[in-house]
Z-matrix of the N, CA and C atoms (Angstrom, degrees):
N
C 1 1.451
C 2 1.530 1 108.59
N 3 1.319 2 115.77 1 135.89
C 4 1.461 3 120.46 2 -178.56
C 5 1.529 4 110.77 3 -82.43
N 6 1.327 5 117.79 4 160.51
C 7 1.470 6 120.11 5 176.68
C 8 1.536 7 112.08 6 -58.47
N 9 1.331 8 117.76 7 -36.52
C 10 1.473 9 120.11 8 178.66
C 11 1.522 10 110.93 9 -65.78
N 12 1.322 11 116.95 10 -41.20
C 13 1.464 12 120.54 11 178.79
C 14 1.523 13 110.36 12 -64.66
N 15 1.320 14 116.22 13 -42.59
C 16 1.465 15 119.59 14 177.60
C 17 1.522 16 110.91 15 -62.16
N 18 1.339 17 116.58 16 -41.92
C 19 1.458 18 120.03 17 179.21
C 20 1.523 19 110.57 18 -65.72
N 21 1.325 20 117.49 19 -41.80
C 22 1.470 21 120.39 20 177.92
C 23 1.523 22 110.14 21 -58.84
N 24 1.301 23 116.96 22 -42.95
C 25 1.478 24 119.93 23 178.81
C 26 1.518 25 111.29 24 -65.31
N 27 1.324 26 117.37 25 -40.03
C 28 1.465 27 120.35 26 177.95
C 29 1.529 28 111.22 27 -64.36
N 30 1.324 29 116.20 28 -42.60
C 31 1.462 30 119.86 29 178.19
C 32 1.526 31 111.02 30 -64.24
N 33 1.323 32 117.13 31 -41.25
C 34 1.466 33 120.36 32 177.95
C 35 1.523 34 111.53 33 -64.90
N 36 1.323 35 116.90 34 -36.17
C 37 1.473 36 119.86 35 176.99
C 38 1.522 37 110.23 36 -64.73
N 39 1.335 38 116.98 37 -42.37
C 40 1.468 39 120.48 38 177.35
C 41 1.523 40 110.53 39 -63.99
N 42 1.322 41 116.26 40 -42.88
C 43 1.465 42 120.51 41 178.70
C 44 1.528 43 110.88 42 -63.29
N 45 1.316 44 116.27 43 -35.53
C 46 1.465 45 120.96 44 179.85
C 47 1.519 46 113.49 45 -63.35
N 48 1.328 47 117.23 46 -20.47
C 49 1.470 48 120.80 47 178.17
C 50 1.522 49 112.38 48 -87.61
N 51 1.328 50 116.88 49 -3.30
C 52 1.466 51 121.22 50 -179.83
C 53 1.519 52 108.74 51 -94.11
N 54 1.303 53 115.40 52 116.62
C 55 1.458 54 119.96 53 177.68
C 56 1.524 55 107.71 54 -73.77
N 57 1.305 56 116.81 55 123.97
C 58 1.450 57 119.56 56 175.30
C 59 1.514 58 115.08 57 116.62
N 60 1.341 59 117.77 58 -5.98
C 61 1.455 60 120.88 59 177.48
C 62 1.527 61 109.67 60 -136.30
N 63 1.315 62 114.76 61 152.12
C 64 1.461 63 120.32 62 170.78
C 65 1.516 64 107.65 63 -144.00
N 66 1.328 65 116.98 64 157.44
C 67 1.466 66 118.99 65 178.55
C 68 1.522 67 110.60 66 -62.41
N 69 1.316 68 116.36 67 141.19
C 70 1.462 69 121.79 68 176.14
C 71 1.523 70 107.05 69 -87.06
N 72 1.292 71 115.73 70 107.49
C 73 1.460 72 121.15 71 -177.97
C 74 1.519 73 109.43 72 -121.48
N 75 1.315 74 116.55 73 162.79
C 76 1.463 75 118.67 74 176.25
C 77 1.527 76 109.93 75 -59.53
N 78 1.315 77 116.22 76 151.72
C 79 1.460 78 118.67 77 178.73
C 80 1.517 79 108.64 78 -61.93
N 81 1.306 80 114.89 79 141.20
C 82 1.462 81 119.29 80 -177.88
C 83 1.516 82 110.38 81 -91.00
N 84 1.273 83 114.84 82 141.29
C 85 1.457 84 122.91 83 176.61
C 86 1.514 85 106.84 84 -132.76
N 87 1.306 86 116.04 85 -176.89
C 88 1.459 87 118.03 86 177.67
C 89 1.525 88 110.88 87 -62.21
N 90 1.329 89 117.82 88 -27.98
C 91 1.461 90 121.01 89 176.66
C 92 1.530 91 109.86 90 -70.16
N 93 1.337 92 116.50 91 -43.23
C 94 1.459 93 120.74 92 179.45
C 95 1.509 94 113.01 93 -60.75
N 96 1.306 95 117.50 94 -30.90
C 97 1.458 96 119.87 95 -179.89
C 98 1.530 97 111.63 96 -70.52
N 99 1.319 98 117.35 97 -15.67
C 100 1.466 99 120.28 98 179.66
C 101 1.521 100 113.07 99 -98.52
N 102 1.322 101 117.23 100 0.90
C 103 1.460 102 120.81 101 178.67
C 104 1.530 103 107.85 102 -71.85
N 105 1.332 104 117.80 103 132.78
C 106 1.462 105 120.09 104 -172.89
C 107 1.530 106 115.40 105 -81.45
N 108 1.339 107 119.17 106 15.09
C 109 1.452 108 120.00 107 177.97
C 110 1.516 109 109.44 108 -133.29
N 111 1.307 110 115.67 109 169.06
C 112 1.459 111 122.72 110 -179.32
C 113 1.529 112 108.77 111 -76.41
N 114 1.323 113 117.64 112 111.31
C 115 1.461 114 121.40 113 -178.27
C 116 1.525 115 112.60 114 -62.04
N 117 1.335 116 117.99 115 -25.43
C 118 1.464 117 120.16 116 179.48
C 119 1.527 118 111.90 117 -60.27
N 120 1.333 119 117.06 118 -28.30
C 121 1.463 120 118.71 119 -179.41
C 122 1.528 121 111.82 120 -65.79
N 123 1.330 122 117.70 121 -17.19
C 124 1.465 123 120.37 122 176.54
C 125 1.534 124 111.59 123 -67.84
N 126 1.331 125 117.25 124 -17.36
C 127 1.467 126 121.49 125 179.59
C 128 1.520 127 112.05 126 -83.76
N 129 1.327 128 117.62 127 -4.98
C 130 1.462 129 121.61 128 -174.99
C 131 1.526 130 109.85 129 -115.52
N 132 1.320 131 115.38 130 125.61
C 133 1.456 132 121.35 131 173.74
C 134 1.517 133 108.65 132 -114.51
N 135 1.320 134 116.63 133 127.81
C 136 1.463 135 120.76 134 -177.01
C 137 1.522 136 108.85 135 -128.65
N 138 1.336 137 114.95 136 124.06
C 139 1.459 138 118.94 137 165.21
C 140 1.527 139 106.70 138 -136.54
N 141 1.303 140 117.17 139 -178.14
C 142 1.467 141 119.76 140 -172.39
C 143 1.523 142 113.74 141 -63.88
N 144 1.330 143 117.69 142 -28.99
C 145 1.457 144 120.49 143 -174.72
C 146 1.523 145 114.45 144 -108.34
N 147 1.328 146 117.96 145 -14.52
C 148 1.464 147 120.63 146 -174.20
C 149 1.520 148 110.96 147 -145.08
N 150 1.323 149 114.66 148 132.84
C 151 1.462 150 122.80 149 169.59
C 152 1.521 151 105.59 150 -111.45
N 153 1.324 152 116.95 151 120.11
C 154 1.463 153 120.75 152 178.60
C 155 1.519 154 108.55 153 -120.19
N 156 1.330 155 114.80 154 128.35
C 157 1.464 156 120.65 155 178.80
C 158 1.513 157 108.05 156 -125.46
N 159 1.314 158 115.50 157 122.25
C 160 1.459 159 121.93 158 178.49
C 161 1.529 160 107.64 159 -91.89
N 162 1.341 161 115.00 160 129.92
C 163 1.464 162 120.91 161 -175.04
C 164 1.522 163 111.27 162 -131.13
N 165 1.311 164 114.43 163 160.24
C 166 1.462 165 123.31 164 170.88
C 167 1.519 166 106.26 165 -111.97
N 168 1.333 167 116.46 166 130.60
C 169 1.460 168 121.31 167 178.14
C 170 1.523 169 109.30 168 -80.93
N 171 1.315 170 115.24 169 129.72
C 172 1.459 171 121.17 170 178.63
C 173 1.514 172 112.18 171 -103.44
N 174 1.335 173 116.15 172 -17.79
C 175 1.464 174 121.49 173 178.97
C 176 1.526 175 109.15 174 -138.64
N 177 1.285 176 115.02 175 158.76
C 178 1.457 177 122.76 176 175.77
C 179 1.523 178 107.72 177 -127.55
N 180 1.284 179 119.67 178 155.20
C 181 1.457 180 130.11 179 3.95
C 182 1.528 181 110.96 180 -76.53
N 183 1.324 182 114.92 181 153.90
C 184 1.456 183 121.49 182 -175.50
C 185 1.532 184 115.67 183 -73.95
N 186 1.323 185 120.40 184 -42.23
C 187 1.470 186 119.08 185 -172.39
C 188 1.538 187 114.99 186 -51.57
N 189 1.341 188 120.60 187 -47.79
C 190 1.463 189 117.26 188 -178.82
C 191 1.538 190 112.77 189 -67.41
N 192 1.308 191 117.24 190 -33.82
C 193 1.468 192 120.73 191 179.03
C 194 1.529 193 109.62 192 -67.09
N 195 1.320 194 116.84 193 -43.27
C 196 1.464 195 120.59 194 179.73
C 197 1.527 196 111.84 195 -67.49
N 198 1.336 197 117.53 196 -36.32
C 199 1.472 198 120.03 197 177.01
C 200 1.526 199 110.54 198 -64.33
N 201 1.323 200 116.58 199 -42.34
C 202 1.467 201 120.52 200 178.51
C 203 1.531 202 110.41 201 -63.03
N 204 1.322 203 116.08 202 -43.86
C 205 1.464 204 120.36 203 179.22
C 206 1.523 205 110.72 204 -63.41
N 207 1.304 206 116.55 205 -43.81
C 208 1.463 207 120.88 206 -179.77
C 209 1.531 208 111.18 207 -59.01
N 210 1.325 209 116.55 208 -45.00
C 211 1.465 210 120.64 209 179.76
C 212 1.533 211 110.85 210 -62.44
N 213 1.322 212 116.65 211 -44.69
C 214 1.463 213 120.33 212 -179.27
C 215 1.525 214 111.66 213 -65.99
N 216 1.320 215 116.57 214 -39.60
C 217 1.463 216 120.29 215 -178.94
C 218 1.523 217 111.26 216 -71.31
N 219 1.337 218 117.52 217 -39.46
C 220 1.466 219 120.09 218 176.12
C 221 1.528 220 110.48 219 -62.34
N 222 1.328 221 116.99 220 -38.92
C 223 1.469 222 120.40 221 177.68
C 224 1.528 223 110.37 222 -62.65
N 225 1.317 224 117.33 223 -36.63
C 226 1.459 225 121.50 224 178.60
C 227 1.530 226 111.05 225 -67.58
N 228 1.321 227 117.21 226 -35.28
C 229 1.467 228 121.96 227 -179.18
C 230 1.527 229 112.99 228 -76.81
N 231 1.332 230 116.36 229 -23.36
C 232 1.463 231 120.78 230 -175.88
C 233 1.526 232 110.70 231 -58.36
N 234 1.319 233 115.14 232 132.19
C 235 1.455 234 120.54 233 177.80
C 236 1.525 235 114.65 234 83.28
N 237 1.335 236 116.76 235 4.81
C 238 1.461 237 120.59 236 178.36
C 239 1.520 238 109.08 237 -107.81
N 240 1.301 239 116.95 238 176.13
C 241 1.467 240 119.83 239 178.22
C 242 1.526 241 111.80 240 -68.31
N 243 1.357 242 116.95 241 -10.39
C 244 1.465 243 121.87 242 179.63
C 245 1.527 244 112.60 243 -103.28
N 246 1.323 245 117.09 244 15.70
C 247 1.468 246 121.12 245 -179.37
C 248 1.521 247 112.21 246 -51.66
N 249 1.322 248 117.22 247 -40.86
C 250 1.473 249 121.07 248 -175.59
C 251 1.521 250 113.53 249 -96.72
N 252 1.316 251 117.54 250 4.44
C 253 1.471 252 119.83 251 178.64
C 254 1.528 253 109.38 252 -70.01
N 255 1.324 254 115.61 253 146.83
C 256 1.467 255 119.82 254 174.24
C 257 1.523 256 108.19 255 -71.84
N 258 1.311 257 115.97 256 145.84
C 259 1.459 258 121.77 257 177.86
C 260 1.517 259 108.18 258 -111.09
N 261 1.318 260 116.10 259 127.19
C 262 1.463 261 120.68 260 178.45
C 263 1.525 262 108.07 261 -125.38
N 264 1.336 263 115.79 262 121.27
C 265 1.459 264 122.05 263 172.80
C 266 1.519 265 107.31 264 -101.11
N 267 1.315 266 116.44 265 125.08
C 268 1.461 267 121.74 266 -178.40
C 269 1.529 268 107.40 267 -114.99
N 270 1.324 269 116.30 268 114.56
C 271 1.462 270 120.81 269 177.14
C 272 1.528 271 106.88 270 -84.09
N 273 1.323 272 115.97 271 109.70
C 274 1.461 273 120.54 272 -175.82
C 275 1.522 274 112.33 273 -91.37
N 276 1.333 275 116.26 274 -18.78
C 277 1.462 276 119.20 275 -177.23
C 278 1.522 277 108.95 276 -162.32
N 279 1.308 278 115.33 277 160.64
C 280 1.462 279 122.31 278 173.17
C 281 1.511 280 106.80 279 -120.97
N 282 1.317 281 115.95 280 123.97
C 283 1.452 282 121.42 281 179.90
C 284 1.528 283 109.60 282 -62.27
N 285 1.313 284 116.70 283 139.37
C 286 1.470 285 121.48 284 -178.66
C 287 1.525 286 111.61 285 -58.05
N 288 1.305 287 118.10 286 -32.49
C 289 1.467 288 120.93 287 179.51
C 290 1.527 289 111.18 288 -62.81
N 291 1.332 290 117.77 289 -32.46
C 292 1.462 291 120.60 290 177.72
C 293 1.523 292 110.50 291 -64.95
N 294 1.312 293 116.65 292 -38.73
C 295 1.464 294 120.82 293 179.31
C 296 1.517 295 111.12 294 -71.71
N 297 1.315 296 116.94 295 -38.37
C 298 1.466 297 120.86 296 177.64
C 299 1.516 298 110.26 297 -63.33
N 300 1.343 299 116.02 298 -44.03
C 301 1.462 300 120.45 299 178.69
C 302 1.528 301 110.57 300 -62.80
N 303 1.323 302 117.06 301 -38.83
C 304 1.455 303 121.38 302 178.34
C 305 1.514 304 111.55 303 -64.26
N 306 1.362 305 117.45 304 -40.93
C 307 1.457 306 121.66 305 177.98
C 308 1.519 307 111.00 306 -62.45
N 309 1.324 308 117.80 307 -41.26
C 310 1.463 309 122.32 308 179.27
C 311 1.513 310 110.02 309 -64.41
N 312 1.333 311 116.89 310 -43.70
C 313 1.463 312 120.60 311 179.05
C 314 1.519 313 111.41 312 -64.20
N 315 1.335 314 117.42 313 -38.70
C 316 1.462 315 121.11 314 178.66
C 317 1.514 316 111.23 315 -66.64
N 318 1.336 317 116.54 316 -40.05
C 319 1.465 318 120.84 317 179.50
C 320 1.518 319 111.15 318 -66.46
N 321 1.335 320 117.14 319 -35.15
C 322 1.457 321 121.07 320 -179.38
C 323 1.519 322 111.03 321 -66.63
N 324 1.345 323 116.83 322 -32.65
C 325 1.454 324 120.57 323 -178.94
C 326 1.523 325 112.76 324 -80.73
N 327 1.325 326 117.26 325 -13.80
C 328 1.455 327 120.09 326 -176.72
C 329 1.498 328 112.88 327 -83.61
């Protein structure tokens, strides 16, 4: 396993502890289930100057969820060769359940 692969797995593990986000991966099909690698790693791009992680939002509002994710991911990078790399979280989609939950919360306040 390469250092980048190990780092991608560590970042995904940190992201997995954040309620409200998941890695943005290609849709899975019966073909995807036979791929011999972790498809979640496709959501992580790592180079020396930039770490980019594509995510799907599962809850709203986004700012507090993204701040929590950023803190956890920076902690994961600390002490590695990517300590000074920029971190970019890209929200590629919002899960429909997040919007439904938001509508219910808005209706309750009305």
